[in-house]
C-alpha positions as CSV (number, residue, x, y, z in Angstrom):
1,M,21.1,-9.9,-64.9
2,T,24.9,-9.9,-65.6
3,S,26.0,-7.2,-67.7
4,W,28.5,-7.8,-70.6
5,E,30.9,-5.1,-71.9
6,I,31.5,-5.9,-75.6
7,E,34.3,-4.0,-77.4
8,W,34.0,-4.2,-81.2
9,H,37.4,-4.1,-83.0
10,V,35.9,-3.1,-86.5
11,K,34.5,0.2,-87.6
12,K,31.8,-1.6,-89.7
13,R,30.6,-5.1,-89.0
14,P,31.3,-7.5,-91.8
15,K,28.6,-9.0,-93.9
16,L,28.9,-12.8,-93.5
17,K,27.5,-15.6,-95.9
18,K,25.3,-18.0,-93.8
19,P,27.9,-18.2,-91.1
20,I,28.7,-21.1,-88.7
21,L,29.6,-20.2,-85.2
22,I,32.1,-22.5,-83.5
23,E,32.9,-22.3,-79.7
24,G,35.9,-23.5,-77.7
25,L,36.5,-22.2,-74.2
26,P,38.8,-23.6,-71.3
27,G,37.3,-26.8,-69.9
28,I,38.4,-30.4,-68.8
29,A,41.9,-31.0,-70.5
30,N,41.2,-27.7,-72.4
31,V,40.2,-29.8,-75.3
32,G,37.8,-27.2,-76.8
33,K,40.2,-24.3,-76.2
34,I,43.1,-26.1,-77.9
35,A,41.0,-27.0,-80.9
36,I,39.3,-23.6,-81.4
37,D,42.6,-21.7,-80.9
38,F,44.2,-23.8,-83.6
39,L,41.3,-23.3,-85.9
40,A,41.5,-19.4,-85.5
41,Q,45.2,-19.4,-86.1
42,E,45.0,-21.7,-89.1
43,L,42.2,-20.0,-90.7
44,K,43.9,-16.6,-90.0
45,A,40.7,-15.3,-88.6
46,K,40.2,-11.7,-88.0
47,H,39.4,-10.1,-84.6
48,L,35.8,-9.0,-84.3
49,A,34.9,-8.4,-80.6
50,S,36.0,-8.9,-77.2
51,F,33.7,-9.8,-74.1
52,Y,34.5,-8.5,-70.6
53,S,32.5,-8.8,-67.3
54,H,32.6,-8.8,-63.7
55,S,31.6,-12.5,-63.8
56,F,35.0,-13.7,-64.9
57,P,37.4,-15.1,-62.5
58,H,39.0,-12.5,-60.1
59,S,42.5,-13.0,-61.6
60,V,44.6,-11.5,-64.4
61,F,47.2,-13.3,-66.7
62,I,50.8,-12.5,-67.3
63,N,51.7,-12.4,-71.0
64,E,55.1,-13.0,-72.7
65,A,56.0,-9.3,-72.3
66,N,55.7,-9.9,-68.5
67,L,52.7,-7.6,-68.4
68,V,49.2,-8.4,-67.0
69,E,46.1,-9.1,-69.2
70,V,42.6,-8.9,-68.0
71,P,40.8,-12.2,-68.9
72,K,38.4,-12.1,-71.8
73,I,36.4,-14.0,-74.5
74,E,36.9,-13.1,-78.0
75,L,34.9,-13.4,-81.3
76,W,36.8,-13.9,-84.5
77,Y,35.5,-14.2,-88.1
78,K,36.7,-15.7,-91.4
79,K,35.2,-14.9,-94.8
80,N,35.5,-17.8,-97.1
81,K,36.8,-17.0,-100.6
82,D,34.9,-20.0,-102.1
83,P,31.4,-18.7,-102.8
84,K,30.1,-22.3,-102.2
85,L,31.4,-22.4,-98.6
86,R,30.1,-20.7,-95.5
87,D,31.7,-18.0,-93.5
88,I,32.7,-18.7,-89.9
89,L,32.4,-16.9,-86.5
90,I,34.9,-18.3,-83.9
91,L,34.3,-17.8,-80.2
92,A,37.4,-18.4,-78.1
93,G,39.0,-17.1,-74.9
94,D,40.9,-17.4,-71.6
95,V,38.0,-18.2,-69.2
96,Q,34.4,-19.2,-68.7
97,P,31.6,-17.3,-66.8
98,I,32.1,-18.3,-63.2
99,D,28.5,-19.1,-62.2
100,E,25.2,-20.3,-63.6
101,R,23.5,-16.9,-64.0
102,S,26.5,-15.3,-65.7
103,C,26.8,-18.4,-68.1
104,Y,23.1,-18.2,-69.2
105,S,23.3,-14.4,-69.7
106,F,26.6,-14.8,-71.7
107,C,24.9,-17.5,-73.9
108,D,22.0,-15.3,-74.4
109,E,24.4,-12.4,-75.6
110,V,26.1,-14.7,-77.9
111,V,23.0,-16.0,-79.4
112,K,21.7,-12.4,-79.9
113,I,24.9,-11.6,-81.9
114,A,24.8,-14.9,-83.8
115,K,21.2,-14.0,-84.9
116,E,22.3,-10.4,-86.0
117,F,24.9,-12.1,-88.3
118,G,22.5,-14.7,-89.6
119,V,24.1,-17.7,-88.0
120,T,22.0,-20.9,-88.6
121,E,24.4,-23.5,-87.0
122,I,26.4,-23.4,-83.7
123,I,29.1,-25.9,-82.9
124,T,30.4,-26.2,-79.4
125,T,33.4,-28.2,-78.4
126,G,34.8,-29.9,-75.3
127,G,36.1,-33.0,-73.6
128,I,34.8,-36.2,-71.9
129,G,36.9,-36.9,-68.9
130,L,38.1,-40.6,-68.4
131,Q,40.1,-42.0,-65.6
132,T,42.4,-43.7,-68.1
133,L,44.5,-42.3,-71.0
134,P,42.7,-42.9,-74.4
135,E,45.2,-43.7,-77.0
136,N,42.6,-43.2,-79.8
137,P,40.0,-40.7,-78.5
138,K,36.6,-41.1,-79.8
139,V,34.5,-38.0,-80.6
140,Y,30.8,-38.0,-79.5
141,A,28.1,-35.6,-80.7
142,T,24.7,-34.4,-79.3
143,A,22.6,-31.8,-80.8
144,N,19.3,-29.8,-80.0
145,N,17.3,-31.6,-82.7
146,K,17.3,-35.0,-84.4
147,D,17.9,-33.8,-88.0
148,F,21.0,-31.8,-87.0
149,L,22.3,-34.8,-85.0
150,K,21.9,-37.0,-88.1
151,S,24.1,-34.8,-90.2
152,F,27.1,-36.0,-88.0
153,Q,26.4,-39.6,-88.7
154,K,28.5,-39.9,-92.0
155,K,31.0,-42.8,-91.6
156,S,33.9,-40.5,-92.7
157,Y,33.3,-38.2,-89.6
158,K,33.8,-41.2,-87.3
159,V,31.5,-39.5,-84.7
160,E,29.5,-41.5,-82.1
161,T,26.0,-40.1,-81.8
162,K,24.7,-42.6,-79.2
163,I,25.7,-40.5,-76.4
164,F,22.9,-41.2,-73.6
165,G,24.5,-42.9,-70.7
166,V,28.1,-42.1,-71.7
167,V,28.2,-38.4,-70.9
168,G,26.5,-36.8,-68.0
169,P,25.3,-33.1,-67.8
170,I,27.3,-30.8,-70.2
171,I,28.4,-27.9,-67.9
172,G,29.3,-24.5,-68.9
173,V,29.1,-22.5,-72.1
174,S,29.5,-25.7,-74.3
175,G,26.3,-27.3,-73.0
176,V,24.2,-24.1,-72.2
177,L,24.9,-22.5,-75.7
178,V,23.3,-25.4,-77.4
179,G,20.3,-25.1,-75.2
180,T,20.0,-21.4,-75.6
181,A,20.3,-21.9,-79.4
182,Q,17.3,-24.4,-79.3
183,R,15.1,-21.8,-77.6
184,N,16.0,-19.4,-80.5
185,N,15.4,-21.9,-83.3
186,I,19.1,-22.3,-84.3
187,N,20.6,-25.7,-84.9
188,A,23.4,-26.4,-82.6
189,A,25.6,-29.4,-81.7
190,A,28.3,-30.1,-79.0
191,L,31.4,-32.1,-80.3
192,L,33.0,-33.9,-77.2
193,A,36.3,-35.8,-77.4
194,E,37.5,-38.4,-74.9
195,T,40.5,-37.2,-72.8
196,F,42.3,-38.0,-69.5
197,A,40.5,-36.3,-66.6
198,H,43.7,-34.8,-64.8
199,Q,43.8,-31.2,-64.0
200,M,47.2,-30.7,-65.5
201,Y,46.6,-32.8,-68.7
202,L,46.3,-31.1,-72.1
203,G,43.8,-32.9,-74.4
204,V,45.8,-32.4,-77.6
205,K,44.8,-35.7,-79.1
206,G,41.1,-35.1,-78.5
207,A,41.3,-31.5,-79.8
208,T,42.9,-33.1,-83.0
209,E,40.0,-35.4,-83.4
210,I,37.5,-32.6,-83.2
211,L,39.4,-30.6,-85.8
212,K,39.2,-33.6,-88.2
213,V,35.4,-33.6,-87.9
214,L,35.1,-29.9,-88.4
215,N,37.4,-30.1,-91.3
216,K,35.5,-32.7,-93.1
217,K,31.9,-31.5,-92.4
218,Y,32.6,-27.8,-93.2
219,K,35.4,-28.2,-95.7
220,L,37.6,-25.8,-93.9
221,K,40.8,-27.0,-95.7
222,L,42.7,-27.0,-92.5
223,A,46.4,-27.9,-92.9
224,L,46.3,-30.6,-90.2
225,N,49.6,-32.1,-91.5
226,K,51.2,-28.7,-90.8
227,L,49.9,-28.9,-87.3
228,S,51.1,-32.6,-86.8
229,K,54.7,-31.5,-85.7
230,E,53.5,-29.0,-83.1
231,I,51.0,-31.5,-81.8
232,S,53.5,-34.3,-81.8
233,D,56.0,-32.2,-79.8
234,L,53.4,-31.1,-77.4
235,E,52.1,-34.7,-77.1
236,K,55.5,-35.9,-76.3
237,E,55.8,-33.6,-73.3
238,V,52.3,-34.2,-72.2
239,L,52.8,-38.0,-72.3
240,V,55.9,-37.9,-70.0
241,K,54.0,-36.0,-67.4
242,T,50.8,-38.2,-67.8
243,K,52.8,-41.4,-67.2
244,E,54.0,-39.8,-64.0
245,W,50.4,-38.9,-63.0
246,L,49.1,-42.4,-63.9
247,K,51.8,-43.9,-61.6
248,E,50.5,-41.6,-58.8
249,L,47.0,-42.6,-59.6
250,S,47.8,-46.2,-59.5
251,T,49.3,-45.9,-56.1
252,T,46.2,-44.0,-54.9
253,Q,43.9,-46.6,-56.3
254,Q,45.9,-49.4,-54.5
255,A,45.6,-47.5,-51.3
256,G,42.0,-46.3,-51.5
257,G,40.3,-48.8,-53.9
258,K,40.1,-49.1,-57.5
259,L,38.5,-46.5,-59.9
260,R,36.5,-47.7,-62.9
261,G,38.3,-47.2,-66.2
262,K,35.0,-46.6,-68.2
263,D,33.7,-43.9,-65.8
264,A,33.4,-40.6,-67.6
265,S,32.2,-37.0,-66.9
266,Y,32.1,-33.8,-68.7
267,I,33.0,-30.4,-67.4
268,G,32.4,-27.3,-69.6
């Protein structure tokens, strides 16, 4: 069993009111990571804990101060001032566990902590990789029970819940955490946004669509208009690069056969 070192950043663990745990780690087009990093920033979430392990990739990151940082996954929390609304735990980070065993042991650890805080709902996020660039990315949802899945079917959420045959296996923490939660009687769902399946592409539009769903369902009061300029500027940069990639892809298709535009896959 993989061991996880957890460093707590609080002297006393906060008491949270019926908290929801929302996850977003690196994956295809980094859709989940982008969405949940924005979420933590906008909610001004407080640092709760950091996860370290020998089951992370054997690399370090260089930060803005030109110093190295060991990869980690972090847990944040936000206490809601409105007594009618629930508190939030946010799971974000630089990496995912590198293999199947460590992924399962990590998800077991997360669910254990979630139960200690009284979490009754877990939301994971990620991207559905397409071979064409989606102008208006759809968000799909799956869950570990029918009733929880139905809670995403409001027209205002604009979420597709008929996902069978559209998405293959959900690989990584975004999938395994939903299954692990099921074994522990915790409602869990995965929100997956369409994105372009290129290793250098950033799924900003898909991340934005996921944030819209979370904002409506959990009344997070996110200032999405405030984010729009940052998103717009980033999208402009991304689109310029993407057009170049699409030209390369088109050339490859002509040389080696056509790829079906509707083909989709999901990676973590």
